[in-house]
N, C-alpha and C positions, 0 to 999 in steps of 0.2 A: 772619338770619344766614347768611353764605356762606363756605365753607372752599375756598380756591383753591391746590391744589398748586404749588409753585414749582420751577422748573427747578434740578435738582442736589440740593437738600435743603429741607426744610421747607414750610410752608404758610401763606398769609396769611388771616386771619380779618377779614371785615368785616360791617358791620351789626349791631354788639353794643356795648353799654357794659359793660365788664367789672366796673364797679362794682355793677351791678344784674343779675347773671346770674340767670336763672331756673333751676330745677332742670333742665329740659330743656337749655337753653343750656350749663350748666355740664357735663352729661353729653357733649354734643357737642363742647365745647372740650377734655375729658379725653381724649375718643377721639381727636380730631385730634392731640393732643399725643402720645398712645401710638404712633398710626400714623405721623407725620412725623418725630418726634423733637425738632423746633423749630417753634414756631408765633409769628406776628408779629401785632401789633395797630397800626392807626393811629389818630390823632385822639383818644386817650384823654386824660382829665383827672383824673389820679390824684393825690389828696393822699399824704403819707406813710401816713395812717392806711388810705386805700384799698388802697394798695400792700400793707401788712401783711395787710390783710383778704383779699385775693385770695390771696396766697401761702397763708395759713392754711387756706384751702378745700381745699388739695391735701395739706397734711401740717404737722407741727411745724416751725418755723424753726429752722435751725441758726445759732447766734451765731458769727460768723466769728471765728477766733483770730489772724489775720494783718493783716487790712485795717484801715484807719482807720474807726471807727464813727461814724455820724450823731450828733451831739452830744445830740439829744433822743430818738432812736429807736435803740436798740442793736441791733435786728433788722436795720438797714439798714447795709450796708457801703458806703463811699464808694469809687468807681472813679474817680479824679481825676488829672488832669494839668494842672499850671497853666501859664501862658504862658512862664515861664521854665525849666521843667523839660524834659529831653530824653528821659526815658525813661518809656514808659507802662507800665500794668499789663495783663497778659495779651496782650503783643505776641509771640506764637508759638503754634503749634498746640498745643492742650492740652485736657483735660477737667477740670472742678473736682472737688477731693476724691477723686481716685482712690487717694490715699494714705491714706484712712481705711478701716477694716475693714468699715464700712457706708457705702459712698460716698454723696454727696448725690444726691438724686432730680433736683433741677433748680435753676435759677436763674432769677428774674425780674428783668429789667434795665429800668429806666425811664431815658429820656432827660430829664435836667434842664438842663443847658447844654451847647450844641453849637457846635463851630466853624463858621466860614461854609463851609469845604469840607473834605473827608477825614474821618477818624474812623470810616469804615465798619467793620463785623464780618463777618468770613467765618464761614460754618458749613458743616461737612462731614458728610455722613450716614454713620454707622458700619454702618448696616443696609446702605447700598449698597455700601460698602467690603467688607464680608463677601461679600454676594451675588454680586460680580463676580470674586471671587478664582477661580483655577483649582482644579480638583478636588484636584490633588496637594497644594496648599498647604492647602485646607480640610482635608484628611486629616491633614497634618502638624501642624496646630495644634488639632485637635479636642479634645485631652486636656491641653494645655499649660497651665501656670500662669506667670504674670508677676509680678515683684515692683515694687511701686510705693513711692516715698519723697517725703518732702516736705524732707528736710534739705538737699539740694544747691540747692534753690529758696529756702526760707525761714530757713534756719538761719543761724548766728553765724559760720561759716567766712568769711574774708574773699573768698574766690573763689565763694562762692554767688552765685547769680544776682543777687538783689535787694542783696546786699551790695556786690557788684561796681559796682553802678550807685548812687552815693551819693545822687543826687537823689531816690531812692525812700524815704529813711529816714523822713521824716515821714508816709509813706502805708502802708508796710508795716513791721510790727513783731512783737514777741514772738517773737524768734528763739529764746528758750530753749525754748518750746513745741515748736518744730520739732525742735531737738536732741535731746529726749527721746522723740519720736514714734517708735514702732517701725514698721519697714518691714512691709507687708503683701503678701499675695499674691491675685490674683484670676484666674478663667480668661481665657485670651486671647480666647476665643469665649464669649459669655454667651447665655443665654435671657432676653430682657428680661422684666422682672417685670411690666410693664403689657401688653405686645403679645404676648409669647411669641415674637417673631420673634428670630433670632440676629443678633448685632451684635458687630463686633470691638472688643476692649476693652484696647487698648494706646493709649499717647500719647507723644509726643516729651518732654514736659515732666517727668512724673512717673514713667513706667515706666523702671526702671534695667536690667533684665534678664529673660532667660527661666529660670525655675527649672529646675535640672538641665542646662543648656547651658553649654559653656565660653565664656569671655568673647568669643572670637571668633565662634563659632557664634551666640551670642545677639545680638551686634552686627549680624552679617549678617542674621540673620532679621528683627529689628526694622526695619533699615534696609529691608528688601524690603517689609515690611508697611507702613511709614509712606510710602514712595514710591507705593505703590499706593492708599493712603488719601488722598493729597494730590492725586489726580487731579481737575483742575477739573471734570470731568462729575459728581463727587459732592458739589459744594459749591454755596453761593449766598451772594453778597456782599450783605449788608443795608445799605441807605442809611438812616441814622438822620434823622428829622425830629422838630420839636416834637410831643409826644404820642405818639411811637412807644414800644411795649413788645415787647420779646422775652423769650419764655419757653421755655427749652431744656431738653433732658432730657441729663443728664451721662452716662447710660448709653448713649446712641444717637447722640451727635454729639461732634464737636470744635468749638472755636471759636478765632478769632485776631482781635484788635482790633489794627486798623491804626494805624501811628504816623506820619502824614502831614500833621500840622497844627501844626506847631512854631510857637510864637509865639501860640497861641490856647489858650483854656481849654476843657476838656471835663470835664464832672461827670455821672456816671451813679450811680444808686442801685441797689444790688443786694441781693435777698433771695435766700437759699439755702434750699432745703428738704431735710429729713432724708430719707434713703433707707433701704435695706435691705441685707442680705448678697447677694452675686451668686452664681448659679450657672450 
């Protein structure tokens, strides 16, 4: 088994079948995941049961509240775009489940049906985003808290993100659950639960404001942090192939699914693993 760090973000792991990880291989995979924030595998042959078993080795599975579920495996959320649909799921920088009091640890995404071209996913390292901040910004954000919400993305208001894009209705649902989900706060800078490294923990999709700041000051600081985190030097563009698997840490990365394959079908299976409170 070999772990190869990638430029910008993440690492690719080769020479291993993740259906049959030995205890030593599992420990090495877990360490690479903690160190790099996102790890990629090629040429895997995972059934749905294999996918579930791999995810469960890392923790309890989160049953997604908003995505369409696999008809036989409720643990698997479908990340789907049909040929005739225009809007994809996850088409902007974000990190999953930051709106939860205990945000998801990570997500394991398996390619099931891919377009002939396009449909890549960008991943950005929030370790690198924090490390490369200037000293004055690090001092400013050291003790700040940010508010995270799901209502403006998954809720029932007509101008909410997925409601405003009607061709997602069959794929994103349960808006009532988002409507009653209370906003939560998390540190702007976290100590990663596995690696101990500091990471920037705000994202453009679900972070709504900086607690204790005026609206204008909050907007200006978040805009500055986002612009810094979006630096291509912090990111890797992953090209999916049959048998590809990506396993990302929601506490250490952002991701963005490209929507550049109109007229073709793309189906991915996603399992999300429960996390813990962040400090």
